[in-house]
N, C-alpha and C positions, 0 to 999 in steps of 0.2 A: 821181510828182511833179507832173504837171500839176494833181491835186486840191489839192495843198498851195498852189500858185500861185494857183489859184481861191480858196481859202479866204482867203489874205492880201489878195488883190485885193478881195474882197467885205468883209472885215473893215475895210480902210483906207477904202474908199468908203462903207460903211454905218455906220461908228462913228467911226473916228478923225477923218476930215475933217469930219464933221458936228458931233461933241461937242467936238472939241479939247480934250482932257485937259490940264490945268495941271500936274499932279504925276505922279510914278511911281505912287503909290497909285491915282489916278484911272484911269490907264492899265490897271493891273492888274485893276482892278474891270470896267472896260469889257471887257477881254479875257475875264474869267471869265464875264461875262454873255453876251457874243457866242458863245462856245464852247457854252454851254448852249443858246442859241437855234439856233445852226447845227446841232448834233447832235440836237436833240429837238424842236424846233418848226418849223422852216423845212421848208416843203413843197417838194419837187422832182418830178422825173418820176414819173408814176404815183402822184402824191399821197402820197409816202412820205418821211419825213425820213431822213437819213443813218443814224440809229440803227436805224430800222426796216429799212432795207435791209441793213445788217450782220447784224441779228438773223436776218431772213429768210435770208440767205446761209449763216449758221452752221447753221440747221435744216436747210436744203437739203442741205448738204455732210454733216452727221451722218447725215441719213436715206440718203443714197447711199453712205456708208461712206468719204467723203473726210475727211482730217484738215483742220482750218482753222487 
């Protein structure tokens, strides 16, 4: 649950408060763009995006015989 709070905090700070969408459609587009950025482009610890970290965790778990 802390990751979800962190995501929404970053989303509001980095997109909503700065861009101030005027319509629901603009809000949806901002959300879609930010999710793409957050999962695939944003660099975090050890210079890996969340998507890269999840992929590596899946590979690690599969190679050790753990189900993901």
